[in-house]
C-alpha beads as a LAMMPS data file, in Angstrom:
LAMMPS data file: protein, C-alpha beads

227 atoms
226 bonds

1 atom types
1 bond types

-500.0 500.0 xlo xhi
-500.0 500.0 ylo yhi
-500.0 500.0 zlo zhi

Masses

1 110.0

Atoms # bond

1 1 1 -318.293 -339.255 -116.265
2 1 1 -315.977 -339.377 -119.236
3 1 1 -312.418 -340.581 -118.794
4 1 1 -310.218 -337.693 -119.959
5 1 1 -306.594 -337.589 -121.034
6 1 1 -306.189 -341.245 -121.958
7 1 1 -305.571 -343.264 -125.119
8 1 1 -306.440 -346.949 -124.877
9 1 1 -304.351 -348.838 -127.393
10 1 1 -305.976 -352.244 -126.929
11 1 1 -309.368 -352.607 -128.597
12 1 1 -311.384 -355.808 -128.821
13 1 1 -312.590 -355.899 -132.403
14 1 1 -315.041 -358.420 -133.839
15 1 1 -313.907 -361.134 -136.217
16 1 1 -313.407 -359.752 -139.714
17 1 1 -315.684 -362.466 -141.098
18 1 1 -318.532 -361.287 -138.851
19 1 1 -318.127 -357.678 -140.010
20 1 1 -318.102 -358.907 -143.604
21 1 1 -321.302 -360.871 -142.974
22 1 1 -322.983 -357.747 -141.574
23 1 1 -321.762 -355.420 -144.329
24 1 1 -324.416 -356.123 -147.009
25 1 1 -327.303 -355.033 -144.815
26 1 1 -328.728 -351.543 -144.486
27 1 1 -329.215 -349.544 -141.322
28 1 1 -332.970 -350.115 -141.170
29 1 1 -332.576 -353.880 -141.495
30 1 1 -329.831 -354.035 -138.857
31 1 1 -331.807 -351.831 -136.467
32 1 1 -334.905 -354.006 -136.767
33 1 1 -332.941 -357.266 -136.591
34 1 1 -331.288 -356.064 -133.380
35 1 1 -334.610 -355.512 -131.647
36 1 1 -335.090 -351.905 -132.793
37 1 1 -332.114 -350.609 -130.852
38 1 1 -328.790 -348.923 -131.555
39 1 1 -329.782 -345.944 -133.678
40 1 1 -328.041 -342.605 -133.466
41 1 1 -330.271 -339.554 -133.546
42 1 1 -331.478 -338.827 -137.089
43 1 1 -329.731 -335.466 -137.269
44 1 1 -326.484 -337.330 -138.043
45 1 1 -326.598 -337.435 -141.836
46 1 1 -324.294 -338.347 -144.725
47 1 1 -322.499 -335.273 -146.027
48 1 1 -322.901 -336.421 -149.643
49 1 1 -325.319 -338.778 -151.452
50 1 1 -324.367 -342.416 -151.578
51 1 1 -322.061 -342.375 -148.568
52 1 1 -321.991 -345.684 -146.725
53 1 1 -319.700 -347.347 -144.208
54 1 1 -319.372 -350.417 -142.002
55 1 1 -316.599 -351.116 -139.531
56 1 1 -315.407 -351.355 -135.928
57 1 1 -315.283 -348.099 -133.988
58 1 1 -312.238 -346.239 -132.794
59 1 1 -313.865 -343.709 -130.500
60 1 1 -312.773 -340.125 -129.971
61 1 1 -313.870 -337.746 -127.235
62 1 1 -313.409 -334.152 -128.398
63 1 1 -313.522 -330.864 -126.563
64 1 1 -315.738 -328.158 -128.110
65 1 1 -314.038 -326.341 -130.962
66 1 1 -310.916 -328.499 -130.651
67 1 1 -309.886 -331.328 -132.975
68 1 1 -306.563 -332.198 -131.351
69 1 1 -307.727 -335.686 -130.408
70 1 1 -308.686 -336.469 -133.997
71 1 1 -304.992 -336.494 -134.836
72 1 1 -304.263 -338.649 -131.796
73 1 1 -306.985 -341.108 -132.827
74 1 1 -305.680 -341.561 -136.361
75 1 1 -302.617 -343.338 -134.974
76 1 1 -304.859 -345.943 -133.340
77 1 1 -306.682 -346.910 -136.543
78 1 1 -306.386 -350.342 -138.064
79 1 1 -307.555 -351.230 -141.590
80 1 1 -311.355 -351.265 -141.750
81 1 1 -311.917 -349.089 -138.682
82 1 1 -314.391 -346.214 -138.445
83 1 1 -313.701 -343.092 -136.398
84 1 1 -316.624 -342.288 -134.111
85 1 1 -316.343 -338.843 -132.544
86 1 1 -318.366 -337.348 -129.702
87 1 1 -317.913 -334.049 -127.911
88 1 1 -318.003 -333.191 -124.219
89 1 1 -320.750 -330.694 -125.037
90 1 1 -322.740 -329.820 -128.139
91 1 1 -320.598 -328.259 -130.856
92 1 1 -321.074 -327.968 -134.609
93 1 1 -317.656 -326.588 -135.552
94 1 1 -315.828 -328.130 -138.498
95 1 1 -313.685 -330.692 -136.678
96 1 1 -312.804 -332.710 -139.786
97 1 1 -311.985 -332.120 -143.436
98 1 1 -310.035 -333.291 -146.440
99 1 1 -306.582 -333.384 -144.828
100 1 1 -307.697 -335.513 -141.896
101 1 1 -309.616 -337.769 -144.280
102 1 1 -306.417 -338.269 -146.266
103 1 1 -304.604 -339.244 -143.075
104 1 1 -307.384 -341.599 -141.955
105 1 1 -307.439 -343.346 -145.325
106 1 1 -303.670 -343.771 -145.289
107 1 1 -304.044 -345.702 -142.016
108 1 1 -306.792 -347.910 -143.457
109 1 1 -309.735 -346.107 -141.852
110 1 1 -312.960 -346.266 -143.849
111 1 1 -314.929 -343.260 -142.615
112 1 1 -316.154 -340.999 -139.840
113 1 1 -319.279 -340.623 -137.734
114 1 1 -319.289 -337.405 -135.706
115 1 1 -321.765 -335.670 -133.441
116 1 1 -320.308 -332.381 -134.613
117 1 1 -319.412 -330.579 -137.827
118 1 1 -317.211 -331.309 -140.800
119 1 1 -316.150 -329.337 -143.857
120 1 1 -314.560 -329.817 -147.315
121 1 1 -317.634 -331.719 -148.463
122 1 1 -316.832 -331.460 -152.173
123 1 1 -313.370 -332.881 -151.590
124 1 1 -314.714 -335.654 -149.344
125 1 1 -317.187 -336.614 -152.049
126 1 1 -314.483 -336.604 -154.705
127 1 1 -312.390 -338.881 -152.473
128 1 1 -315.479 -340.999 -151.757
129 1 1 -314.599 -340.765 -148.081
130 1 1 -317.862 -341.315 -146.167
131 1 1 -318.640 -338.901 -143.353
132 1 1 -321.832 -338.804 -141.301
133 1 1 -322.079 -335.620 -139.263
134 1 1 -324.351 -333.409 -137.229
135 1 1 -323.569 -330.379 -139.394
136 1 1 -321.538 -329.062 -142.284
137 1 1 -319.641 -326.049 -141.012
138 1 1 -316.650 -324.162 -142.356
139 1 1 -315.733 -322.880 -138.898
140 1 1 -312.293 -324.195 -137.967
141 1 1 -311.050 -325.612 -134.687
142 1 1 -307.989 -325.286 -132.461
143 1 1 -305.619 -327.805 -130.896
144 1 1 -305.418 -326.867 -127.251
145 1 1 -307.339 -329.209 -124.930
146 1 1 -307.054 -332.958 -124.605
147 1 1 -309.883 -335.441 -124.618
148 1 1 -309.558 -339.206 -124.960
149 1 1 -309.347 -342.008 -127.505
150 1 1 -310.947 -345.445 -127.266
151 1 1 -313.192 -344.770 -124.317
152 1 1 -316.960 -345.390 -124.310
153 1 1 -318.744 -342.320 -125.669
154 1 1 -322.300 -341.179 -126.213
155 1 1 -322.610 -340.112 -129.835
156 1 1 -325.955 -338.591 -130.835
157 1 1 -327.647 -340.332 -127.883
158 1 1 -326.193 -343.777 -128.629
159 1 1 -323.501 -345.419 -126.555
160 1 1 -320.524 -346.494 -128.643
161 1 1 -317.674 -348.555 -127.226
162 1 1 -314.360 -349.144 -128.937
163 1 1 -314.768 -352.152 -131.234
164 1 1 -318.538 -351.871 -131.614
165 1 1 -319.504 -352.026 -135.276
166 1 1 -320.995 -348.945 -136.908
167 1 1 -323.255 -349.241 -139.959
168 1 1 -324.209 -346.013 -141.748
169 1 1 -326.091 -345.272 -144.951
170 1 1 -328.777 -342.949 -146.326
171 1 1 -331.189 -344.044 -143.575
172 1 1 -328.926 -343.092 -140.675
173 1 1 -326.412 -344.724 -138.344
174 1 1 -326.737 -347.788 -136.119
175 1 1 -324.286 -349.286 -133.609
176 1 1 -323.968 -353.049 -133.105
177 1 1 -322.291 -354.166 -129.857
178 1 1 -319.082 -356.043 -130.588
179 1 1 -320.329 -359.189 -128.870
180 1 1 -323.493 -359.289 -131.016
181 1 1 -322.094 -358.770 -134.518
182 1 1 -322.361 -362.401 -135.678
183 1 1 -325.838 -362.796 -134.171
184 1 1 -327.129 -359.558 -135.726
185 1 1 -325.643 -360.416 -139.115
186 1 1 -327.531 -363.710 -139.122
187 1 1 -330.754 -362.069 -137.908
188 1 1 -330.385 -359.446 -140.661
189 1 1 -329.935 -362.173 -143.275
190 1 1 -333.112 -363.927 -142.128
191 1 1 -335.021 -360.653 -142.124
192 1 1 -333.918 -359.873 -145.678
193 1 1 -335.095 -363.304 -146.846
194 1 1 -338.528 -362.757 -145.291
195 1 1 -338.783 -359.294 -146.827
196 1 1 -337.878 -360.655 -150.265
197 1 1 -340.853 -363.024 -150.099
198 1 1 -343.188 -360.258 -148.902
199 1 1 -341.924 -358.001 -151.691
200 1 1 -342.944 -360.600 -154.280
201 1 1 -346.410 -360.920 -152.777
202 1 1 -346.914 -357.143 -152.608
203 1 1 -345.704 -356.729 -156.187
204 1 1 -348.257 -359.346 -157.248
205 1 1 -351.018 -357.188 -155.766
206 1 1 -351.556 -358.874 -152.424
207 1 1 -352.328 -356.374 -149.664
208 1 1 -350.367 -355.794 -146.508
209 1 1 -353.716 -356.029 -144.708
210 1 1 -353.777 -359.734 -145.569
211 1 1 -350.067 -360.550 -145.519
212 1 1 -349.733 -359.198 -141.982
213 1 1 -353.123 -360.463 -140.775
214 1 1 -354.362 -356.997 -139.898
215 1 1 -358.072 -357.270 -140.668
216 1 1 -359.178 -359.028 -137.487
217 1 1 -357.151 -356.720 -135.259
218 1 1 -358.514 -353.654 -137.032
219 1 1 -362.055 -354.921 -136.530
220 1 1 -361.358 -355.530 -132.848
221 1 1 -360.028 -351.989 -132.608
222 1 1 -363.350 -350.707 -133.975
223 1 1 -362.550 -349.903 -137.609
224 1 1 -365.708 -349.809 -139.767
225 1 1 -366.079 -349.648 -143.546
226 1 1 -368.941 -347.494 -144.836
227 1 1 -370.199 -347.588 -148.467

Bonds

1 1 1 2
2 1 2 3
3 1 3 4
4 1 4 5
5 1 5 6
6 1 6 7
7 1 7 8
8 1 8 9
9 1 9 10
10 1 10 11
11 1 11 12
12 1 12 13
13 1 13 14
14 1 14 15
15 1 15 16
16 1 16 17
17 1 17 18
18 1 18 19
19 1 19 20
20 1 20 21
21 1 21 22
22 1 22 23
23 1 23 24
24 1 24 25
25 1 25 26
26 1 26 27
27 1 27 28
28 1 28 29
29 1 29 30
30 1 30 31
31 1 31 32
32 1 32 33
33 1 33 34
34 1 34 35
35 1 35 36
36 1 36 37
37 1 37 38
38 1 38 39
39 1 39 40
40 1 40 41
41 1 41 42
42 1 42 43
43 1 43 44
44 1 44 45
45 1 45 46
46 1 46 47
47 1 47 48
48 1 48 49
49 1 49 50
50 1 50 51
51 1 51 52
52 1 52 53
53 1 53 54
54 1 54 55
55 1 55 56
56 1 56 57
57 1 57 58
58 1 58 59
59 1 59 60
60 1 60 61
61 1 61 62
62 1 62 63
63 1 63 64
64 1 64 65
65 1 65 66
66 1 66 67
67 1 67 68
68 1 68 69
69 1 69 70
70 1 70 71
71 1 71 72
72 1 72 73
73 1 73 74
74 1 74 75
75 1 75 76
76 1 76 77
77 1 77 78
78 1 78 79
79 1 79 80
80 1 80 81
81 1 81 82
82 1 82 83
83 1 83 84
84 1 84 85
85 1 85 86
86 1 86 87
87 1 87 88
88 1 88 89
89 1 89 90
90 1 90 91
91 1 91 92
92 1 92 93
93 1 93 94
94 1 94 95
95 1 95 96
96 1 96 97
97 1 97 98
98 1 98 99
99 1 99 100
100 1 100 101
101 1 101 102
102 1 102 103
103 1 103 104
104 1 104 105
105 1 105 106
106 1 106 107
107 1 107 108
108 1 108 109
109 1 109 110
110 1 110 111
111 1 111 112
112 1 112 113
113 1 113 114
114 1 114 115
115 1 115 116
116 1 116 117
117 1 117 118
118 1 118 119
119 1 119 120
120 1 120 121
121 1 121 122
122 1 122 123
123 1 123 124
124 1 124 125
125 1 125 126
126 1 126 127
127 1 127 128
128 1 128 129
129 1 129 130
130 1 130 131
131 1 131 132
132 1 132 133
133 1 133 134
134 1 134 135
135 1 135 136
136 1 136 137
137 1 137 138
138 1 138 139
139 1 139 140
140 1 140 141
141 1 141 142
142 1 142 143
143 1 143 144
144 1 144 145
145 1 145 146
146 1 146 147
147 1 147 148
148 1 148 149
149 1 149 150
150 1 150 151
151 1 151 152
152 1 152 153
153 1 153 154
154 1 154 155
155 1 155 156
156 1 156 157
157 1 157 158
158 1 158 159
159 1 159 160
160 1 160 161
161 1 161 162
162 1 162 163
163 1 163 164
164 1 164 165
165 1 165 166
166 1 166 167
167 1 167 168
168 1 168 169
169 1 169 170
170 1 170 171
171 1 171 172
172 1 172 173
173 1 173 174
174 1 174 175
175 1 175 176
176 1 176 177
177 1 177 178
178 1 178 179
179 1 179 180
180 1 180 181
181 1 181 182
182 1 182 183
183 1 183 184
184 1 184 185
185 1 185 186
186 1 186 187
187 1 187 188
188 1 188 189
189 1 189 190
190 1 190 191
191 1 191 192
192 1 192 193
193 1 193 194
194 1 194 195
195 1 195 196
196 1 196 197
197 1 197 198
198 1 198 199
199 1 199 200
200 1 200 201
201 1 201 202
202 1 202 203
203 1 203 204
204 1 204 205
205 1 205 206
206 1 206 207
207 1 207 208
208 1 208 209
209 1 209 210
210 1 210 211
211 1 211 212
212 1 212 213
213 1 213 214
214 1 214 215
215 1 215 216
216 1 216 217
217 1 217 218
218 1 218 219
219 1 219 220
220 1 220 221
221 1 221 222
222 1 222 223
223 1 223 224
224 1 224 225
225 1 225 226
226 1 226 227
């Protein structure tokens, strides 16, 4: 059950240096380095090409068709934070647009991930304010029913707690638990180094069949070559 009608002001955020160490890596790398966990559903997409964000989550629980708690959440932002918004039930209304983005940026927020809709895409792109959303929808919302801020939420099938680090790019969105940020950053760095070496070998014409030692396993699985 969600905790309704509460704003938690105290959030345990990761060390800034750990977030900085994680920042260079893409969603696919982080997901794999974390044991293939943490992905949001792939329907959450960037609203314009090139959008990317990394930062600790300030979570928002919205009611359908109501963005009241977005305004409440903005006050809780610290520089570098990402708003992560879920809804008590599925809703694709336009919860967020240019004016809220202006307010978020003024507080130091770096973007939004929402399992719902947003609008003002052209303006968001011009501002270079990254938003990853379930839908783009001009339909407006009201301010009538309270939700919560900084409670654990389920956003596009992924659990997000306040302070967890969100990484989002063209490949999707992944959530790194706050207590694992340093570990995952280091695992991502090692993975990138291994991939750089494999990239060189593939570019030189070596086959993945040999690099990954697939031939014996394929033969055991019954694969035959016929001339």
